[in-house]
Each structure stands twice: as C-alpha cells, then as structure tokens.
Residue frames as a rotation matrix with the C-alpha (Angstrom) as fourth column:
UNK 1
0.104 -0.968 0.226 9.14
-0.916 -0.181 -0.357 298.31
0.386 -0.171 -0.906 97.90
UNK 2
-0.101 -0.106 0.989 8.46
-0.727 0.687 -0.001 295.14
-0.680 -0.719 -0.147 99.91
UNK 3
0.864 0.444 0.237 7.35
-0.121 0.641 -0.758 293.26
-0.488 0.626 0.608 96.73
UNK 4
0.657 -0.695 -0.294 10.70
-0.528 -0.145 -0.837 294.15
0.539 0.705 -0.462 95.00
UNK 5
-0.237 -0.756 0.611 12.72
-0.971 0.161 -0.177 292.95
0.035 -0.635 -0.772 98.02
UNK 6
0.202 0.391 0.898 10.72
-0.469 0.843 -0.262 289.70
-0.859 -0.368 0.354 98.11
UNK 7
0.989 0.097 -0.112 11.20
-0.138 0.338 -0.931 289.09
-0.053 0.936 0.348 94.41
UNK 8
0.297 -0.955 -0.013 14.95
-0.796 -0.240 -0.556 289.75
0.528 0.176 -0.831 94.88
UNK 9
-0.256 -0.329 0.909 15.15
-0.841 0.540 -0.042 287.12
-0.477 -0.775 -0.415 97.67
UNK 10
0.613 0.581 0.536 13.14
-0.214 0.775 -0.595 284.59
-0.761 0.250 0.599 95.53
UNK 11
0.888 -0.312 -0.337 15.48
-0.364 -0.028 -0.931 285.16
0.281 0.950 -0.139 92.56
UNK 12
-0.089 -0.939 0.332 18.61
-0.956 -0.013 -0.293 284.65
0.280 -0.343 -0.897 94.78
UNK 13
-0.068 0.157 0.985 17.22
-0.650 0.742 -0.163 281.61
-0.757 -0.652 0.052 96.29
UNK 14
0.902 0.398 0.167 16.35
-0.120 0.603 -0.789 280.13
-0.415 0.691 0.592 92.91
UNK 15
0.550 -0.780 -0.297 19.86
-0.577 -0.098 -0.811 280.83
0.604 0.617 -0.504 91.59
UNK 16
-0.219 -0.646 0.731 21.31
-0.967 0.245 -0.074 279.21
-0.131 -0.723 -0.678 94.68
UNK 17
0.246 0.388 0.888 19.21
-0.302 0.901 -0.310 276.02
-0.921 -0.192 0.339 94.36
UNK 18
0.984 0.134 -0.121 19.90
-0.154 0.272 -0.950 275.90
-0.094 0.953 0.288 90.60
UNK 19
0.274 -0.956 -0.106 23.62
-0.818 -0.173 -0.549 276.28
0.506 0.237 -0.829 91.11
UNK 20
-0.278 -0.275 0.920 23.58
-0.789 0.612 -0.055 273.40
-0.548 -0.742 -0.387 93.72
UNK 21
0.624 0.547 0.557 21.59
-0.114 0.769 -0.629 271.22
-0.773 0.329 0.543 91.32
UNK 22
0.862 -0.362 -0.355 23.90
-0.421 -0.122 -0.899 272.01
0.282 0.924 -0.257 88.40
UNK 23
-0.105 -0.933 0.344 27.02
-0.984 0.046 -0.175 271.19
0.147 -0.357 -0.923 90.59
UNK 24
-0.023 0.138 0.990 25.54
-0.526 0.841 -0.130 267.91
-0.850 -0.524 0.053 91.65
UNK 25
0.907 0.394 0.150 24.72
-0.075 0.500 -0.862 266.88
-0.414 0.771 0.483 88.06
UNK 26
0.598 -0.740 -0.307 28.19
-0.654 -0.229 -0.721 267.82
0.464 0.632 -0.621 86.92
UNK 27
-0.212 -0.626 0.750 29.73
-0.944 0.329 0.008 265.83
-0.252 -0.707 -0.661 89.77
UNK 28
0.354 0.433 0.829 27.68
-0.235 0.899 -0.369 262.75
-0.905 -0.064 0.420 88.89
UNK 29
0.985 0.016 -0.170 28.71
-0.171 0.084 -0.982 263.09
-0.002 0.996 0.086 85.23
UNK 30
0.248 -0.969 0.003 32.35
-0.895 -0.230 -0.382 263.40
0.371 0.092 -0.924 86.17
UNK 31
-0.137 -0.190 0.972 32.12
-0.708 0.705 0.038 260.26
-0.692 -0.683 -0.232 88.40
UNK 32
0.710 0.461 0.533 30.67
-0.013 0.765 -0.644 258.27
-0.704 0.450 0.549 85.54
UNK 33
0.837 -0.477 -0.270 33.34
-0.403 -0.201 -0.893 259.53
0.371 0.856 -0.360 83.09
UNK 34
-0.124 -0.891 0.437 36.05
-0.989 0.076 -0.125 258.51
0.078 -0.447 -0.891 85.59
UNK 35
0.132 0.237 0.963 34.44
-0.449 0.880 -0.155 255.12
-0.883 -0.412 0.223 86.05
UNK 36
0.964 0.266 0.030 34.50
-0.078 0.386 -0.919 254.53
-0.256 0.884 0.392 82.32
UNK 37
0.515 -0.849 -0.116 38.24
-0.632 -0.285 -0.720 255.43
0.578 0.444 -0.684 82.11
UNK 38
0.028 -0.538 0.843 39.24
-0.948 0.252 0.193 253.35
-0.316 -0.804 -0.503 85.07
UNK 39
-0.573 -0.247 -0.781 40.46
-0.595 0.781 0.189 249.85
0.564 0.573 -0.595 84.26
UNK 40
0.528 0.833 0.168 38.04
-0.789 0.407 0.461 247.07
0.315 -0.376 0.872 85.14
UNK 41
-0.285 -0.633 0.719 39.26
-0.804 0.566 0.180 244.25
-0.521 -0.528 -0.671 87.29
UNK 42
-0.334 0.073 -0.940 39.58
-0.682 0.669 0.295 240.96
0.650 0.740 -0.174 85.42
UNK 43
0.727 0.619 0.297 37.72
-0.673 0.558 0.485 237.94
0.134 -0.552 0.823 86.72
UNK 44
-0.462 -0.860 0.217 39.91
-0.886 0.459 -0.067 235.44
-0.042 -0.223 -0.974 88.47
UNK 45
-0.145 0.342 -0.929 39.43
-0.376 0.849 0.371 231.80
0.915 0.403 0.005 87.75
UNK 46
0.347 0.362 0.865 37.70
-0.936 0.083 0.341 229.98
0.052 -0.928 0.368 90.61
UNK 47
-0.457 -0.455 -0.765 39.18
-0.372 0.878 -0.300 226.77
0.808 0.148 -0.570 91.92
UNK 48
0.517 0.651 -0.556 37.81
0.192 0.545 0.816 224.24
0.834 -0.529 0.156 94.29
UNK 49
0.958 0.018 0.287 38.65
-0.261 -0.361 0.895 224.77
0.119 -0.932 -0.341 97.97
UNK 50
0.473 -0.847 0.242 42.41
-0.498 -0.031 0.866 225.00
-0.726 -0.531 -0.437 98.10
UNK 51
0.299 -0.382 0.875 43.10
0.601 0.787 0.139 223.08
-0.742 0.484 0.465 94.92
UNK 52
0.009 -0.420 0.907 45.35
0.999 -0.044 -0.030 224.62
0.053 0.906 0.419 92.38
UNK 53
0.815 0.383 -0.434 45.44
0.456 -0.887 0.073 228.15
-0.357 -0.258 -0.898 93.78
UNK 54
0.156 -0.841 -0.517 49.03
-0.410 -0.532 0.741 228.67
-0.899 0.097 -0.428 92.59
UNK 55
-0.038 -0.135 0.990 48.44
0.678 0.724 0.125 226.76
-0.734 0.676 0.064 89.35
UNK 56
-0.960 -0.270 -0.076 48.90
0.092 -0.557 0.826 228.18
-0.265 0.785 0.559 85.93
UNK 57
-0.169 0.978 -0.122 45.48
-0.190 -0.154 -0.970 229.63
-0.967 -0.141 0.211 84.79
UNK 58
-0.663 -0.053 -0.747 45.79
-0.749 0.026 0.662 228.31
-0.016 0.998 -0.056 81.28
UNK 59
0.439 0.898 -0.036 43.11
-0.893 0.431 -0.131 225.96
-0.102 0.090 0.991 79.92
UNK 60
-0.769 -0.620 0.157 43.64
-0.587 0.782 0.213 222.21
-0.255 0.071 -0.964 79.95
UNK 61
-0.363 0.609 -0.705 41.78
-0.570 0.453 0.685 219.35
0.737 0.651 0.183 78.37
UNK 62
0.083 0.493 0.866 39.31
-0.948 0.307 -0.084 217.34
-0.307 -0.814 0.493 80.39
UNK 63
-0.687 -0.278 -0.672 39.62
-0.475 0.871 0.125 213.62
0.550 0.405 -0.730 80.60
UNK 64
0.431 0.900 -0.064 37.00
-0.636 0.353 0.686 211.04
0.640 -0.255 0.725 81.48
UNK 65
-0.273 -0.433 0.859 37.69
-0.938 0.316 -0.139 209.18
-0.212 -0.844 -0.493 84.70
UNK 66
-0.537 0.097 -0.838 37.73
-0.438 0.817 0.375 205.44
0.721 0.568 -0.396 83.84
UNK 67
-0.948 0.159 -0.275 36.31
0.315 0.591 -0.743 204.54
0.044 -0.790 -0.611 87.26
UNK 68
-0.461 0.804 -0.374 33.42
0.393 -0.193 -0.899 206.96
-0.795 -0.562 -0.227 87.74
UNK 69
-0.049 0.392 0.919 32.91
0.999 0.015 0.047 208.41
0.005 0.920 -0.392 84.24
UNK 70
0.768 0.335 -0.546 33.16
0.406 -0.914 0.009 212.08
-0.496 -0.228 -0.838 85.38
UNK 71
0.515 -0.600 0.612 35.19
0.583 -0.279 -0.763 214.48
0.629 0.750 0.206 83.31
UNK 72
0.794 -0.349 -0.499 38.15
0.337 -0.430 0.837 216.02
-0.507 -0.833 -0.224 85.28
UNK 73
0.703 -0.711 -0.026 41.19
-0.534 -0.504 -0.679 218.16
0.469 0.491 -0.734 84.55
UNK 74
0.634 -0.443 -0.634 44.13
0.375 0.893 -0.248 215.73
0.676 -0.081 0.733 85.05
UNK 75
-0.367 -0.908 0.202 46.54
0.292 -0.318 -0.902 218.13
0.883 -0.272 0.382 86.73
UNK 76
-0.730 0.162 0.664 44.03
-0.617 -0.575 -0.537 219.40
0.295 -0.802 0.520 89.36
UNK 77
0.131 0.855 -0.502 41.76
-0.372 0.511 0.774 216.30
0.919 0.085 0.386 89.74
UNK 78
-0.493 -0.230 0.839 40.96
-0.869 0.162 -0.467 214.92
-0.029 -0.960 -0.280 93.21
UNK 79
-0.995 0.093 -0.028 39.88
0.095 0.994 -0.046 211.45
0.024 -0.049 -0.999 94.09
UNK 80
-0.252 0.968 -0.011 36.15
-0.569 -0.139 0.810 210.53
0.783 0.210 0.586 93.65
UNK 81
-0.072 0.188 0.980 36.38
-0.979 0.176 -0.106 208.34
-0.193 -0.966 0.171 96.71
UNK 82
0.907 0.377 -0.188 36.31
-0.409 0.894 -0.181 205.02
0.100 0.241 0.965 94.88
UNK 83
0.618 -0.688 0.381 39.04
0.049 0.517 0.854 202.42
-0.785 -0.509 0.353 95.49
UNK 84
0.114 -0.578 0.808 40.27
0.869 0.452 0.201 202.24
-0.481 0.679 0.554 91.87
UNK 85
0.957 0.291 0.012 40.27
0.260 -0.837 -0.481 205.92
-0.130 0.464 -0.876 91.12
UNK 86
0.300 -0.911 0.282 43.48
0.903 0.175 -0.393 206.96
0.308 0.373 0.875 89.30
UNK 87
0.047 -0.285 0.957 43.41
0.046 -0.957 -0.287 210.55
0.998 0.057 -0.032 90.67
UNK 88
0.919 0.387 -0.081 43.43
0.084 0.009 0.996 209.52
0.386 -0.922 -0.024 94.37
C-alpha cells in the first residue's frame, strides 16, 4: 500500500514538473514569435556633436576641401581650423 502511494506522489510530481517545463518552453517560443513580428527600429544617421541634427537625412556628395584636402559634405561641413578654409 505504501509503495502505491509513493508511486502516485512521484507520478503527480513528475506531471507537475513536466507541465511547468512545457509552459516555460511555450512562453519562450511565444516571446520569440512576438519579437519576429514586432517592427524593428531603424538606424538613425549619426551626426557630429550638434551639427545637422535637424537636417534632411538624404545623401549628399562629398567635396574635397581646397585648403586641407579632406572630403567633406558641403552643407554640414565645419572649419578645419586653417585661415583659408572655405567652410569656416
């Protein structure tokens, strides 16, 4: 009689642990499914500290600075520090 009662307790405990495991796996699967369906945030273009934060994010051609030779975007260029820099 004691053996049957012990076996019943073991079976009930195994069912309980199995149910918890199954529920956890199902929740993880549901989270992954929801993550796939959620829209992904788009990358925002980075700008130098404070320059062009409200600017239009479209591409623009780079131009070579006649003074220092660096390629810069003309609309958002900053001075290179030289006296004859046209972007100063």
